N, C-alpha and C positions, 0 to 999 in steps of 0.2 A: 028426906035428907039423903039417904043412901041412893035413892033413885036419882036424885039431882047430881050427886057426885058421879054416879055412874054416867050421867049424860054429859057432865062437864069434862070428863076425861078424854074423849076423842080428839079434842083440839090439840093438846100437847103431843099426842102420839103422831098425829098427821104432820106436825111441824118437824119432828125428829126424822120421819121417813123422807120428807122433802130434803132435809139437810143431808141425809146419807146419799140420796140420789144425786144431789149437787156435787158432793165429794167424789162420787164414782165417776160422774161426768168429767169433773176436773182431772181426776187421775187418768181417765182415758185420753183426754186432750193432751195432758202432759206426756203420756206415753207416745201418743202419735207425734207430738212435737219432738220428743227425744229421738224417736225412730227416724223422723225426717232429717233432724240434725245429724244423726249418725250416718245416714245414707249420704248426706252431703259431704261429711268428713271422709267417708270411704271413697267417694268419687274424687275428692280433692287429693287424697293420698295416692290413689291410683294414677292420677295425672302426674303427681310428683315422682312416683316410682318409675314412670315411663321416660323420664328425662335421660337422654343419652350421656349427659355430662356428669351424672352421679357415678361415683366409684361403687364397687361392690360393698365396701364398708359403710359408705353413706346410705346406700339403699337399705342395708340391714338395720342400721341405726334408726332410720326414719320409720321403717316397718315396726320396730319395737315401740317407738314412741306412739305411733298410731294405734298399736294394740292397747297401750295404757289408756289413751284417750277414748277409744271405742268401748272399753269395758269398765273404766273407773277402777282399774286394778292398781295395786301398790308396787308391783314389780313385774317385769317381763324379761324374757330371754329368747334368743334365737340360737337353736342348736342344729348342727349338721353332723351327719354320720362321718366318722373318721376311724377306720379300722374296726375294732370290736367295741367301740364306744361312741359317745356323743361329745362333740367339742362345742362349747358355747362361744359363738363368734361375735355376738352382740348382746348387751343387756342394758336395762334402764330401771330407774326407781330403786327400790330396796334390794334389787338383785344385781345391781351394777357390779358388785364385787365378784360376780361369777364369770365375768368376761375372760375368755381364754382357758377356763377350766375344762378338763376332760373327765367324763364320767363313764365307767364301764357300763355296757348295756345290762349286765347282770344286776347292777345297782339301780336300774330304772324300771320299776315295776310296771309303769304305764307303757313302756316301749312295745311290748307284745301286742297291745291293742292298737297303738299308733301304726306299727308296721303293717297291720292289716288294712290301713287306710281309714280307721275309725277315730272319731274325736272323743275326748273325755271331758266331763264336768264333774268335779268333786266338791261337795258342800262341806265335808269334814275330812281332812287328810289323815288326822290321827285315828278317827274311827275306821277309816278305810285301810289303815295299816301301812301307810306310806312311810318308810323308815327315815328318809332323808328330806323331810319337808324343809325348805330353805328358810332362812331368817334367824334372828337372834332368839335365844331360848325364852327371853321374857315376853317377846311378841312373836310367836311362831306363825308361819303362814298356814292358815287353816282351810282356805278355799282355793281351788285351782281350775284353770281351763287349759287344756292341751289339745292342739290340733296338729295333724300331720302336714308336712310340707312336701309337695309332690313336684317332680320335674319329669316330663315325658311319661306321666303315669306311674312313676316309681317314687316311693317314699324315700326322701334323702335327708330328712331331718324333722324338726318339730318347732312350733311356735307356742310358747307357754306364758300364761299370765297367772299371777298369784295375789292373794289378799289375806290379811290377818283376821278378817271377819268371817264368821261362820255363814255359809250360804250366801256369800256376797255376789254370786253371779247367777244370772237368769239364762234361760235357753236362748233368748235373743242375743245375749252377750257372746254365747258360743257361736251362734250363727254369724254375728259380725266378725268374730275372729276367724271363722272358716273362710268368709269372703276375702278377708285380708290375706290369709294364707294362700288362697288360690291366686290372688293377684301377684303376690310375691313370687310364687312358683312359676307363674307365666312369665314374669319379667326375667327371672333367672334363666328360664329356657331360652327366651329371646336373646339374652346376652350370651349364652353359651353358643347358640347357633351363629350369632354375629361374630363371635370370636373364632369359631371354626371356619366360617367363610373368609375372615380376614387372613387367617393362617393359610388356608387353601389358596387364596388369591396371591399371597406373597410367594408361596411355593411355586404356583403356576407361572407367575411372572419371572421367578428365578430360573425355572426350567426353560422358559421361553428365551430369556436373554442369554443363558449359558449353553443352550443346546448347540452341539458342534455343527449342525447343519443349518443353512440359511432358512429363516422362518420370517413370515410377514403376515399382516392382516390387511385386507383391502375391502373397501366399502362396495356394496352391490349397487352403486349408482351408475349413471351414464359414463362417468369418467374413470371409474374403477380406482378411486383415490387410495393411496397407501396410508394406512392409519397407524401401523406399528411395525417395527423391524427389530431384529435381534443383532447381536454383535457378529455372528457368523455371516450374516448377509452383508454387513458393512465390509468385512474382510474379503469375502469372495468376489463381490461385485465392484469393489473399489470406490464406491461413493461414501461420503460421510453420512452419518445418521440424519443430519439436517437436510442434506441434499435428497436423500431417499424420501423423507417425510414431506418434501415439497414436490414429489413426482407422482405420476399416475402409473398404474401397472403397464399400460402400452408403451411407456418410455423404455421398458426393458426388452421389448419385442424387436427382433431384427427386421429391417426393411423387407417387404415382400412376404412376411409371415403373419401379418395381422389377421387375415381371414382364417388361417389355421388356428390361431389362438382364440379368436372369437368363436369358432365352431367348437373348440374344446370346452370353452366356458359354457356355451349353450348346451352342450351334451350333459353337463353336470348340474344344470339349473334345477334347483329344488332338491338335489340329492344331498343326503347327510354327509356322506364321505365319497371321495373320488380319487382317481389317480391317472396320470398320463405322462408321456415323455415329449418335451418340447425343447426349443432352443431359446436362450436368452443372450442378450448383449451386455457386456460389462462396460464400465466407464472408459476403459482403454480401447474399446472397440472389439475386444476378443469375443468370439462366440463360444458359448459353452452349452453342452447337452445336459439337461437336467431332468431328473425323474421327480415329478411333482405329485405330492399327495395333498388333498384339500378337504376341508370339512366346513360345514356351515356353522356360524357362530353369531353372537351379538357382541358388539363392541360399543360400550357406553350407550346402549339402547339402539344402536344403528345395525341394521342387517348387514352382515359381512361374511367373509370366508377367511379362514386361517389356512395358510399354505406352508408346506415345507418342501425344500428342494434338495436333492442329492446330486452333486456334480458327478455325472457318469461319462464325462467327455473321454477320459482315458479308456474307460471300459468299452464304450462304443467304438472308439477308434481301434482298439485292439481286436474287438470282435469283427469289425468291418475288415481289418487287415487280414485276420485269419480266414474269414469267408472269401475275401478276394484271392488270397493265395491258394486256397483249396479250389476255388473256381478256376483260377489260372492253370493249376496243375491238371484239373479235369479237362479244361479246354485244350491244353497241349496234348494230352493223351488222346482225346477224341480226334483232334486234327491229325496227329500222327497216324491214327488208324485210317482216316480218310485218305491220307497220302499213300498208304500201303495199298488201299483198295481201288483207288482211282485208275481208270483206264484211259482217260483223256484229260488234257489241261482244262478244258471248259468244265468238265464234270468235277474236277478237283477244286477249281476256284469257286464254283457254285456251292459245293459242299462246305468249303472252309468258311464262306460268308454265312451260310445257314448256321453252322456250328457256333461261330463267334457270337451270333445274335442270340441263339437259343441257350447255349451253355455259358458263354462269357458275360451275359447280361447286358450286352451293348444294344443300343437302340437301332443302330444301322451300321452296316459294314459294306465296303466296296473295295475292289481290287483294280488298280490302274496300271497300265503299262506305258513306259516312257518310249515315245516314238522318236525316230531320227528324221522326221519330216522337216519341212521348212519352218513350221511353227514350233518345232520341238514339243509337240503336244503330249499330254498325258490322257490316255483314252481309258474310260471305264469299261472293263470287260466282264465284270461279274459283281453282283450286289445282292444284299438281303436286308430285311428289316423295313421300318417305316421311314422312307426318305421325304415324304410330304412334298413331292415334286422338286426336291432339291437337285437331283441328278439330271433332271430334264434341262437340256440346254447348257449343262455345266461345261465350261470351257477353261481348261487348265493347261499351263505350259511350264516346262522346266527351264525355259530361257530367261535368264535374269534381266534381259532387256525388254521382255514382253510385259505388257500391263497385267497379264494373267499369270505371271511367273514369280509372284511374291508371297504365295501361301505356304502352308506347312508341307504340302506335297512337293512343291518345287524345291523347297529347302532340303527335304529328305533325299530327292533324286540327286541334287547337286553335291550334297555333303556325304551322303551315305549314312547319316546318323538318324536315330529315332527322335521324333519331335513329339513332345507331350504338352498339350495345352490343358492345364488344370481347369481353368474357367475361361470360356470364350470372351466373357465380359472384361477379363483382365488381359486379353491377348493384344497388347498395344503394338506389337511388332508386325501384326498382320491386319492391314487396313481392310475394314468392312467385314471382317470375319464374324464378329458378334452380331452385326446387322443381318447377315445372311443365315446364321445358324440358330441364334437364341430364340427367335420367334417360332422356329420349327421344333422347339423342345430339345435342342442339342446344347448341352452345357459344358461338356468336356470332350476331348478327342485325343487320339493317339495315331500317329502316322509312322509306320514301320517300313524300313527299306527292304526290298527284295533284291538280293545281290548275287551276282555270279563272280566270285572272287572279289576284286575291288570295284567292279562295275555294277552300278545300281540300275536295274532294268525295269523296276516297277515299285509300287507302294501298296501296302495293306493299310487301309484307312478305317479306324474304329471310332464311332461316335457314341457318347454316353449321355444319358438323360439326367445325370447328376454331375455335380462338381467332382472331379477325379482327385483321389488321394492315392497315388501309386508309389509303392515303396521301391527301393532299389532292386530287391529280390523279384518283385512282380515284374518290374521293367525288364529284368534279365530273362524271365520266363517268356514274356511277350517277344523279346528279341530272338529267343530260341525258336519260338513258334514261327516267326518270319523267316528265319534261316532254314528251318525244316521245310516250310512251304516253298521257298526258292529252290532248295535242293530237289524237292518233288517235281517242281515245274521243269527244272533242267533235265531231270531224269526222263520225264515224259517226253520232252522235246527231243532228247537224244534218241529215245525209243521210236518216236514218230519219224524222225529223220532217217533212222535206220530202216524203218518199214517203208518209207517213201523211196529210199534208195533201192531197196529190194524190189518194190513195185516197179520202179523205173527200169531196173535190169530185166524184170520179167516182161515189161512192155517191149523192151528191145528184143528180147527173145521171141516174143509173140510176133514182132515185126519181121523177124528172120523167116518165119514160116508163111508170111503173107505173100500175096501175089505181087508180081513186079509191075513197074510202070506207074501210071497215075493212081491206080488203086492202092499201090504200096505207099505212095506219098501221102495220100489222104489218110490212110490207116495210121501211118507214122505220126502225122501231125495231131490227129485226134488222140492217140495214145500219149503223145507228149503233153498236150493240154491237160489231159486227165491226170497224168503222173505229177505234174507241177502245180496243179490247182489254178491254172490260168483260165481266162475267159476266151481268148483268141490266140491264134498262132499261124505261122506262115513258113513255108519252105519255098525259096526262090533262087533263081539263077541270075547272076550278073550278066548284063549286056554291055560289052566294052564300047568305048567311044573310038573315034578315028585315031586318036593318039594312044589307044590301048588301055587307058584307065576306065574303070566301071562308070557308067553314066546313068543307067537305069536298071530296074529289077523286074524280071518276069516271074510271076508267081507260078509255081508248079502245084501247090496246094495251099489254099487260103481258107481258114475257118474263122468266121467272125461271130462272136457271141454264141458259139455252139452250132452255127449254121454254115454249111459249105458255100463259099462265095465263088462267082465265076473268076477264072484266072484273068489277069490283066498285067499291063506293063506300067510301072510307076517310075517317075524320075527320083533319083536318089537325093538330090539336093533338098535340103530342109527336112530330111527324115533322119531318125536315129540310126537307120541301117547304113547311112552314108559313112558312118564311122567304121563299119566293118570292112570297108574296102581296104583300110590300112591297119586295122586293129583286129586281133584274133577274137576278142570279146568286147562287148559294150553293154553297160547296164545303167539304167536310170531308175532309182528306187522310188521317186515321188515327183509330183508336179510335171509330168510328162507333157501334157497339153500346153502348159505355159512355156516350156522350153522349145516345143516343136509345134507352133500353132498352125503351120501351113500343111502339115502331113495329112494326107487324105485318109490313110488307114487308121492313124491315131484318132482323127476326128470321128470316123465311122464307129470305132469301138469304144469311144469315151474312156480311153485308157489313162491310168495314172502312173503306171510303171512299165518298164521294158527291159527285157534281157535277150541278147542276141549272140550268136556264135557263127564265126566264119565256116564256110564249107570249102574244103581243099581236096584236090585230087591226090593221087599217090605221089606226084612229083612236088607237092607243096604249093601248087598254083591255086590261088583263090578262085573258086568257081561260083560261089553263091552265099546265101545266108539262111540261117534257121533262127526264128525268133518267136517269143511269146509275149503277150500283152496282158496286163492285170488292171482291174478297175480299182484296186486298193493299193496303197503303198506296199512295197515289197519288204518283207521282214527278214528273209533268209536268202540273200543274193548268192552267197557262196554255194549253197546247196543247188540252187537253180542252175548256176553256171556249170557246176561239175556234172549235173545230170544232162544239161544241154549238150555237153561234149559227147556223151554216149549216143544221144539221138543224132547229133551232127555227124558222127562217124558213120553211123548206119546209113544216113541219108547220102553222105558223100559217096559211100561205097556203091549205093544203088545208082546214083547219078552216073558214076564212072562205069557202071556195069562191068565191074571186074569179074573175074572168074569166082566161082562159088568158094573154092578153098582159100583164095587170097582174101576174099570177103570175110570168111570166118576168122582167119588169122588176125586181120585188123580188129575185128570185133573182140576177139579173145584178148588182143593186146590191151584194148581199153578196159576189158573186164578184169584184167590183171591189176588194174589200179584200184579196184574195189577192195575194201577191207575184208569182205566176206569171202568164204570159200565157194567157188563156182565149179561144179563137177557135172560132166555129161557122161552118162553110161548107156550102153545099149540095153536091149530088153533081156539079155542074158546076164546083166549086171556087171559086164566088163567095162572098165573106165576108158572113155575115149577122149575126154578133155579134162584138164587139171590145171587150174590157174595158180598164179603166185599166192593168192589169198589162201588157197588150199595147202600150198607148201608151208606157208607161215603157221597155219592152224594145226596141221596134222604132223608136220615134220618130214613127210615123204616128198622127194623131188618129183618133177613131172615124169622124168625118165623111169623112176622107180614105181610110180603109181599107174601110169597108163598101161592098160591091158590086164590089170589085176582085178579080181572080183571085189567089188566095193563092199559087199556084206562081210567077207572074211577080213578085209583090211581095216574097216572102221567100225563095224557094228558087233559088239559083244553080245547084245541081246537080239538073237535071231528072230524071236517071235515078234517083237515090236517092229523090226525091219520089214518082215513079211506083211504085217498089217498095214503099214504105211504104203508099201509098194502096191498092194491090192487096192488101196484107196485111190492112188494116183491113176492107176490103170482104169478104174471104174468111173472116176469123176473128172479126170483130166488134171487134177491138182490135189495137193495135200499140204497142210501146214501143221506144225506141232513141235513140242520140245522133245529132245531125246538125249541119251547118254551115249557118246561115241568114244573111240579109243585113239590115243596119240601113239606115235611110233615107239616112244619109250615105255608104253604100257599104262600111263596114267589116264584117268577118265577125263572126258571133256563134256561139259554141258553146252549143248547147242540148240538153236532154234532153226528148223528147216522149212524151206518153202520149195516144194517139188512141183514141176510142171511137165506134162506129157507133150513131147514135140512130135509133130506129124509131118509127113512128107507131102509132096505136091499132090499125091493121089489121096491124101487124107488119112492114110494109115499111120499108126504109131510107129515111130522109128527109134526114139530114144527118150531118156528122162533127164531133164535139166534140174539140178539141185543147187539151191543157194543156201548155204549153211552159215549161220552167224554164231560167233563165240559169245555166249551169254553168261560166262562164269562171273564176270564183274557185276553184272546186273543181279544175278542170283545171290552173289555174296552180299550185295547191298540190301536185297530183300531180306536175306537171313539176318543181317545186322539190324535192320529196322525191326524185324520180329523179336530179335534178342533184346533190343532196347525197350520194346513195348512190354515184354513178358518176363524179363530176367533182371535180377538185381546186378547193377554194374560192378559193385565192389566184390561180391562173393560168387557171382555167377549162378546163384540159386534162383528158382522161380520167385517172382515178386507177388505182391498181393493180388494183382489182376489174374495172373495165371493160377494162383492158389484158389481163388474164388471160383474160377471156371472148373478146375479139377474137382473141387469140393462139391459143386453142383452135380457133376457127373457121378461122383462117388455116392452122394445121397440118393440119386435116382437109381443107381445100380444096386445099392443096398436094399432099397425097397422092392426092386424087381426080383432079385434072386434070393431074398431073405438072408442077407449077410449083415454083419455088424462092422463097426469101425470106430475109430477114436481120433479126436483132434487134440494134440499136445501143444499147449501154448508155453513157450520157454522164454524166460527173461533172465539176463545175466545180472547177478547181484553186484552192486557197487561199481557198475561200469562207468558211471559219471566220474567217480573218483580217479579211475585210471586215466580218462581223458584229461582231467584237470591237472593231474600230477605228471604223467609221462608224455602227454600230448596226443592229439588225434591220430597221428600216424601210427602210434602203438595201438591205439584203440582199433583202427582199421585192420591192423595186422592180427589182432586178437579175433576180430569178427571173421576174418578169412579162415583162421585155424579152427574156430568153432564150427564153421560151415563144413569144413572137410571132416571133422570128427563126427558131426551129426550124420553125414552121409554113410559113415562106416557103421552106424548103430542101427540102420534100418534096412529093409529089403529093397531090391530094385524096383518093386511095384509100389512102394510107398513114396510119399512126396515130402521133401524138405524144402521149406520156403523161408525167406526173410521178409518180414513185414516192414522193417525200417528200424533205425537205431540199433538197440541190442535185443530186439524181439524176433524170435524165430518160431515157426510152426512146423510140426511134424504131423502128417496125416497118414494114419495106418488104415489100410483097406483090407477087405477079404478076411475079417476076423469072424469069430463065432457069433451067431445070433443070440446065443444064450447069455444073459446079462452077467452071470457070475464068471463064466469062462472069458467073456470079452474083457471084464474088469481085470482078471488075472493077466491076460495077454498085454493089456495096456499098461498095467503096473510094471510088468517085467521090462517092457520097452523103456518106460520112463526111468526105472532104476538103472538100467544100462546107460542111459543118457546121463543121469546124475553122476555115475561113477566115471564115465569117460570124460565129461566136461570138467570134472573136479581135479583132473590130473594137471601137473604143472605145465606152463607154457613158456617158450623161449621167444621173447619179443626183441629181436636185435640186441642180444646181450643181456636183456633184463629177464630175470627169473620171476615169473608171475603166476599167482594162483587166483582162481575165481570159482564161484559156485553158481549153479542155476536154480531158479524156482520154477516149478512146472505145474501147470493147471491142465487137467484132463477132462474132456467132455466126450463121453461115448455117444455114438449115434447108430441108428438103425432105421426102423420104419416110422418112428414117432416124431422125427424132426421135420419142421416145416421149411426152414430156410437156412442158408449158409450163414447169414448174418447172426441168427439166433445161436447157432453152434459156436461161432467165433466169440460171441459175447460171453457165452457160458464158460468157455475155456479161459477167457481173459479173467473172469470173476474168480474162477478156481485158482488161477495163478496168483492173483492178489491175496487170496486166502493163504496160499503157500508162503508168500512173502511175510504176511502178518504172523504166520506160525513159526517164524524164526529163520526163514530162507533155507537154501540148500535142502529143499524137501519138495514133496509133490502133494497135490490135493485133487480129489475128484470133485466135479461140479455137484453142488447140492442146491435144489430149488430154493432152500431157505436163504441162500446168498442173495437171490433177487429181492426177496422181501427186505433183507438188510440194506441193500443198495437203495430200494425205494424209500425205506424209512430214513436213510441218511439224506436223500434228496429232499424229503419233506422237512427234515430238521434244518437243512440249509436254507430252504425257502422261508421257514418260520424265523430263522435268525435274521434274514434280511428285513423282514417285517418288524422284528423286535428292535433292530437298530434304528429303523425309521420311526417307530412309535414309542421309543423310550422305555422299553420293558426291562432293560438292564439296570441294575443298581449295584452299589458297592457295600460290602461288609468289611469290617476292620477287626483284625485280631491283635491285641496289644502285645508288646514286647517289654520285658521286665529286666531291670538291672539286678545284680547280685545283692544289693543293699535294700531291695524292696521298692525302689522308686521306678516309676514308669519311664521307659526308654523311648518308646515310639510305637507305631502300629505298622502292620502290613495290610495293604489294600487288596481285597479279593473280589473278583467279579462274580456277580450272582445274576441269574435270569429268572424273573417271575413271569412264567408263561400264563396267559389268560385261561388256558384250558388244562395244560399239564401240571400247573403249579410250579414249584421251584425245580428247575432243571439242573441236575448235577453238573458241575464244571467239567468233570471227567468225560461227560457226554458231549458237551458243545464246544469245548476248547479245541479238541483234535479236528473237528469239522471246520472251525474257524481258521485253523492253521492251514489245512489243505486247500480251502477255497479262497484264501486271501482276505476273508472278512476280519481276520485278526488285526489287520492294519486299522480298519475303522474302529473296531472294538478297543484296540489298544490305545488309540488316540483319545477315545472317550474316557477310558479308565484313567489315563494320565491327566487329562484335563480336569476331571472331577476330583481326583486326588489332590491336584494343585489348588483347586478351589477350597477344599477342606483345610489344607495346609495354610492357606492365606487367612482363613477365618480364625485359625488358632492364634495368629499373631496378635489378635486383640484380647486374648486371654492370657494373663501373666502365668497362670498355672500350666498352660499348654504350649507356650511358644517355644519351649526348648525341645519338644518332641520331634522325632523324625517320622517321615512317611516313606515306607518301602513299597515299591511298585514293581511287579514282575514284568519283564520285557521279553517277548518272544524273539526267536532267531530271525524270523521274517521281518518283524517290525524293526529290529536293530539293524538289519542289512539294508533297509530302505534308505535311498540316497537323501531323503529329506528329513531323516530322523533327528539329526542335530538341530536343524532349523525348527522342527516341530516342537522339540522340548524347550528350546530357547524362547520361542514365541509363546508357549503356554505359560512359562514362568513370568514372562513380561505382562501378558494379558491378565493373569489372575493375581499377580503381585506376590506369589508364593516365594519364600526365600530358597534359593537354590541349594544352600548348604544343608537344608533340612530334608531335601529330596534324595532318596537312595534308590537306585535302580538295581533290581536283582536280576542277574544274568545266570543262565545255566552253563555248564561246561561245554555243551555242544556249540554254543555261540562262540566260545573262545577258541576252540580248536579249528574252526572253519575260517580260513583266510585270516591268519593271526595278525598280519601287518595292518590290514584294513580295520580289524577289531581294535587294535591299539590306537590307531589314528582317531577313530570315532570316540573312544573313551577319553583320550587326551583332550579332544575338542570340548567335550562336556565337562571334564574336570576343570578346565580353565574357567568355565562359567561358575563352578562351585558344586556341581552335582557329584554325589558319592556313588560307589558301586559296592555291591555285595555279591559274592559268588554263591549261588543257591545250590542246594543238594550236593554240596562238595563231598567228593569221595566216591560218587556213583558213576563218574565218567572216566575220561582218560587224559586229564590235563597234564601238559608237560610243565615240569617245575621251572625249566628255563624260560618258558613263555610266561608262567605265572608271576615270576619276580619282575618281569618287564611291565606288567599291566598295572595301571593306577587303581588297584583295588583298595578298599577300606575295611572289608569284613569278609570272613568265611562263614558260611552257615552249614552246620552239621546236619546232615539229612536225618529225617525222623526214622528211617529204616535202621540206622545205627543206634538211635536212642531207645527204640521200642524194646529191644532185647538186651539193653545195656547191662542189666543186673544178672542176666542168666547166660549170656554168651561172651566168653572171654575175647573172642575175635572182635566183636563190636566194641568192647571196652578198649582193646588195643588200638583200634582204628581211631576212636575218639581221642585217646592220648596223643596219637601221632598228629591228628589234625590240629589239636590245641598247641602242640609243640611247634608245628610248622608255622602256624599263624604268628606265634611269638617270635620265631626266627625272622619272619618276613615283616614284622612290625604291624600286623593286621589284628583287628578285633575279631572275636569269634562269638557266635550265637548258636544255640541249639534249638531246633524246632521239634514239635511233637512231645514236649515235656508234659506228662500227665500225672506223675506221682511225686511226692516229696522225696522218696528214695532216689528217683532218677535225678532230681535237682541236686541233692546232696552229693551224689557220685560225680556229677558234672562239675560241681564246685571244687571237689577234691582234685579233679583233673585239671582245673585252671580255667574252666569256662565261666564267664562272668555275666552272661546275658542269656535270657531264656524266652521261649514262646511256646504256648501250648494250652491245653484245656485245664491244666493245674491252675492257671491264672484266669483264663477267660476263653469262652468260645468266640468265634467271629460275631460281631455285633453290628447293628445298623447305626446310622449316624447319631440318632438321639440317645440310644442306650450307651453308645461309646462315650458320648459327652458326659453323661451322668457318671459312668464308671471312672473316667479319667479325673474326675473331681473328688474321688474317694480313694482311701488307701488301698494298696495292693492286697488282695485276699488270695491266699494260696489254697484254693479249692476249685473244683470244676464249676463253671457258670453256664 
């Protein structure tokens, strides 16, 4: 039985095990099914959460609901960190009542674990000791899941699920909740990034559109299509936005510049950033110079470049004008030096042409002389530069009837006026000019007259390779250059004529000692040809006809083209000599062969010009002719004719074979007509001949001079007389300059040409001296030297002479181990004198300063004027010991300070001024004069910065300061172009605690230096003119902020105060700029307040009032900044349309401790009340200061007591809150 039972038992047991296995399998299947369903739910909720249309609240609510679905919890909440606690931003189920509640972190025991990024699963919250388990007391929450919520790896909150059932949650529920939390964190991160991108994009678009400089984006396609433009581009270029967006970038390129622009674009291909300077064309056809910066970008997925342009047309124009003026002055100086040094006209003209090309920057230059020939031609006599074949075959005339007489050169010769052709392509008045010049690279030209009194005898022609922009001043300098050149040419011609006359007289004298007869005639003709520069010449005797009139000519000496021709007889008919039968002189200056085609001699010589003189005997009977022939047109017929008279006289005398003494008397009679003194002395130096020229020059009559020793009579320097005499005895002649004595004792500067005269036996018999008065020429040379090296106003050495002396001084100091010092002197407030009393008083002051400086130094020192009110004193031969040298230099400088500070009398005006002096010692260590002058200049500016009326020695640290300033200026230009400047705002408060307005303050966020203090960059901006660009940007940005406030009811009553610099206020476009900014931004003018300093008001008061009135009519208000620190006139103050006075912080700072400051504040408040003006105090930092100001009657304040300067965002938040009287 028992055994059976035992056997019968296994069947039920096996059945139970199978059932348990089935249940386990079912549970596993259900778990797998649940897990799959939950994964599907999580995937679905992730898809829902990724929808961009969901708000943050909807996202959080769906996440909470998904948490309940995934865990079968009874309540869930979404908590985010807020300060020192957790804020429930979303809840569901039994925890929905917690929405919006805030729980301190100290009351959340699980937060320590969550903050570490760890999740929690609690099966029994009471056993775990959680004090604030949510839920009603009758059914408390007993199980909990809490997972951290991360964004960018940082825990920012928690996702929590609760249940009233113990152990309600498994590990997989925690895993599901973690997955859900990670999904929510990722979506929050994506939304945060997207929001930041949107804000950044809007900010960038705002900066792009409101940037004060033109900006655009263009596609990098074949057409370079414009994709976006800003308002500044619309304003500058004149096109509407729609027009610009329908254009391509090449539409802005001027004709003929496309290749340059293409090359510029090609050079930056692939570069991230780039910059270059080009020209653009505006809608109205204007060409503007722009400095373009460009960077690669993407525009709606299209490869593109973003560009910004700064209009630098005015800057480049000014730079080019300054460079051209400096070049013109340098050119004039170099040309004057060439005029002084030139020994011949050809040398002078070649030098002038070279200099104008080399220093003047012209492509080609030539000089033309106006001929008086039949064609009235203009002949090129000198040139330099690249003419590209232009001058070859150039045929010009100044005859208005000639086809070649209608160009600029012809006009200049006829009118005597300068002709400037800015662009040959626009020269409509000169037919064919552009066609001839432009292909050769000539774009502009200047034609200057060379004049002798009112007569124009030539032109100086300058060709430029660019379009010319010549100012009135530069034109005057070029005219001065042409006048100086003409003067130099006339001087050289006069000198050459004088030399030729002297040579002619010497030739006559040489002929006197020649043999008689045929040899004499040949000798005379050859000398005549040589003296007059002719090619052929003839001396002939008339053969009378049966009725007595001359019929033919027998030659006594005929030289043809340098060769002696056989004598022959020629008929007079049809020859130019036919006229000499009845006329004393006859001259044909050109076209000789055309006028006398049958003349044999004219045909043989191929002559173009003729000059002849009758030969007469002692009774006046015409006996023959003397003539010369020229192959070129005759330029100086008067000189030739007068010289021919001398030779004709000698020839006539020889023909007549008069006695020797009568011979000499006639010769002497002709010599008396010469301007020069002609003296003959024997070998014992006794005077034997003395012409009228000698009487005029020396004052002694012939009777008084003949027989006197010439050395005692005329030569005070016996040594030089003896040397000249020995030279003429040894070599037969002597030439040179000498100082002689007039009868009344004064000195004469003369140029002598002495010749040894020999008798028939060849022995020396006497000395012929031709002495020329050169006082006028020497005076001219000295005047030219004075103009080149001395200041015309003061008579002091100028910069050129100073530089030359300084080079010698430096070399000498190094050679003999001596020291020296350069003192750079600048008069304080000289411009004010010129502006108030006039430039004539300024010139008078400069002259008196020059005289005083000369009394302060030794005769070996140099006092020079550099220009304006700048003087330099160079002290030489000082000690080489640095300490002793410094003491000597200081003593000299202090003496100058004391002397120049004494009162001046300027035509009835009692005037005082003071100097600022910079001292640069020198010795063996200085390399160049330029370095020394620069160091003294720097030291002088240090003296001015130190309060003026003082002196400073050069310190090498100054150069570092100057370099740092230059670097700061360069960085500022970059900062303005790249938008590194920003505005901060300091609030202004009423006495009743309400906000009154703000003051806009410029700040510079440098990419490397950080925030640059305004005290560092504002002075540099003022000095360089960058304050204009910066000021316009500040004003425009402030107006934009002011316009935005109008949409805020709480802010629209506030004012915006903007500081305006003196330079910006004086700009002629300032009123238009402000009006335009108000119109463009929509800012209300009545809320804009411009803060001006007292220095703006006192400088040109009438112009200041006019500008203020123009802006007041628009509605703009004015505040006088830093009142009490300047020198405002109350009479001017009451005329100005001011609205407010601002008490300077220097008075507020010590208000409580300094009775003087308190009295000043009371005075300012009383004055503003009298004038009907508001008053505000700046720099208020304590409640005590505010209370004392209130007691004084000041009802508005600004300072750290209320707020520091804030950026735009912080200011917006502050202005929406009550005024807090504590530092911020």
